[in-house]
N, C-alpha and C positions, 0 to 999 in steps of 0.2 A: 154189446161194449165189451166185455170181457174176453169173447172170441177175437175181435178185432185188435185189441190190445197184445193179445198172446200171438196173434199172427204177426204185428210189428216187432216182436220180442225174437221170434222164430226167425223171420227176416234176416234180421240185423246179425245173428250167429251165422247164416248162411252166406251172407256177405262179406263178413269180418276178413276175409281173404283179398278181397277186391280193393280199389280205391275209396277213399271215403265216401260213405253213401249215408244219406239223410231221408229217413222215415218216419212217419207220425199217421195218428190217427185220432180223432175225437168223437167225442157223443154229440151227434147229429140232431139229437133233439133237446140240446142244450144252446139256450140263445145267451151268446156271451157278453151281450150287449147289457145284460142283467149284472154284470160283476164289475165293482166299481175300484175296487182295491185288493192287493196281493202282499202275501209275507211269505219268508224263506222260512222253511220247517228246518229244523236242527241239523245241521250238517252232520252226515253219517261219519262217525270216527274211522268206520273203515276205509274210507275215500284217502283220509291221511296217511295209509301206509302207501297209497298208490300215486296220489296227486302232490306236485310240488306246491309248498305254500303261495309262491306266485301265481301259480296256475290256478289254483283255486281261487284266490283274488279276482283274477281275471274272469272265470267262469262266473263269479256270483253278480260281478260289477256288470257284464256283459248282459248276462240273462234277466238283471233289474232294469237295464235300459231298455232292452226289447219289450218290456211289459209296460214301460212308463212311455215309451212312444206309441204304445196301442191306445193310450190314455187313462190306463189303471196306475192308480196313486199306491206309492208303497207305503204300510201300514205293520208295524213289527206285531202287533197284537190282534187277535179275533177279523183279519182279512177274509175277503169274500174267498180267495183264491189262495189255496197253499201251494207253495212250490217246492217239490222233493226233489232231488238231485243224486243218483248214484252211478258210479265208476267202476267199470272192470277194466281189467287187462289182463291177456292171455299171452303167453308165449307160443309162437308158430315157429314152425320151420319149413323153410324151403329146398329144394334140391337142383342141383345142376349138375351135368355130367360133359366130360371133354374125352376126345382120344387124340393121343400121339403116337401114331403107327410107325413111323420110321426114326423115332429117335434112337441114335445109337448106331444107324447106319450113314456112313459118309457119303455127303453129296446127295441125299434126297431131303426134300422138302417135306414137312409133316402135315397134317390135315388135322384140325380140330372141330369137333364138332361139339356146340354146346347147345344144352336143353335146360330152359329155364322153367320153374314152375315157381309162382309165388304170388304175390299181390296185385301184379304186372297182368297177371295171365301166365301163358307159356308162349314160349318163342324157340326157333332152332337157328343159328346160324353155322355156317361152313367156312373155314379158312384155308388157303394153302391147296395143293394136289395130293393126290395118290387115292389108292384104292382103300374104301373105308374097312377097318379091321377091329377087332375087339384086342383087349379089354377097354373099357371106359374107364376115365377116375371120376367118383362121384364126390359132390362137395355140397357140405350142407351149409345153411344160412340161417341163423336164428333171428327172429324180429320180433315185435312186440304188437299186439292187437289192441287198440282201445274202445271201447264204447261208452257211451255216456247216455242215460238214461234220464230225462226230465218229466216229470210227471206235474198236472196240474190238477188239484182237488179241488171240488167243492166243499167249504167247512161245514156249511149247516146240512147238506146231503149227506157228506159222510163219503163221498163217492168221487172217484177219477172220472175227470172228463176230458184231458187232452194228454197225450203221451208222444212224446219227439224223442227218438234214437238216433245217434249217430256214431257209426262205426268205421273205422279204418287202422291202417296201419301208422304206427307212431314214429315219429323222426326220431334219430339215434341222437340227436342234439339237443331234443324237447322241443316247446311250442312256446310262440312268442306271443305278446300281446294281442297283436293284428291277427295271427292265424285264429286266436280264440275268439275273437270278435266276429270275425268273416264267418268261421263254423258256426257261432249261435245264431247269427244274421240269418243263414242258411235253415237252420233249424226250425226257428221260428217262423220264418215265410210260411210254413206250411198252419199256421195257426189261422183260423178263420174269423180275423179281426186285423182289419187293414190299420196299418200305422197313421196317426193323427199328424195331418199337416200342420208345420209349424209357420 
């Protein structure tokens, strides 16, 4: 189990430069039907340095909703499953380059070649005409990569039974309530418990 969960964390680090990814693993020897209640462990104060209060609210409510939709009942104390949430944000830099070969020569069009590397992968684009020459101008772009780690812990056995990791580039304008609910739904789709039909 520890090796599998370590793999999940390592995978999330390598995927952090791509669009949002969702990975999870659980203890296959655990019958999740034996759990009936869940509780939220104390919010890690380190998260407050990164997560806005409204985003924190959306996270906690959406996780609570996902578990309740699977038939678990929220219980503040002594719940079967304890939910732990941790958030990481890391600044990344991507680079792009372009060339303007004939700037300064009257009557000549320029050719610009752009090479971008970042969360969307890599790409090359060419515009205009002319023979490519050097130098290229490089431009850096800073952005943040966020990683959300959600653990479900067996209270009685004091062990981790499920871990979900969501990782990807954070939008400059923040996240909406709809974004959080959508992404938490995708993350919890990996939990081996189906939603209860209403």
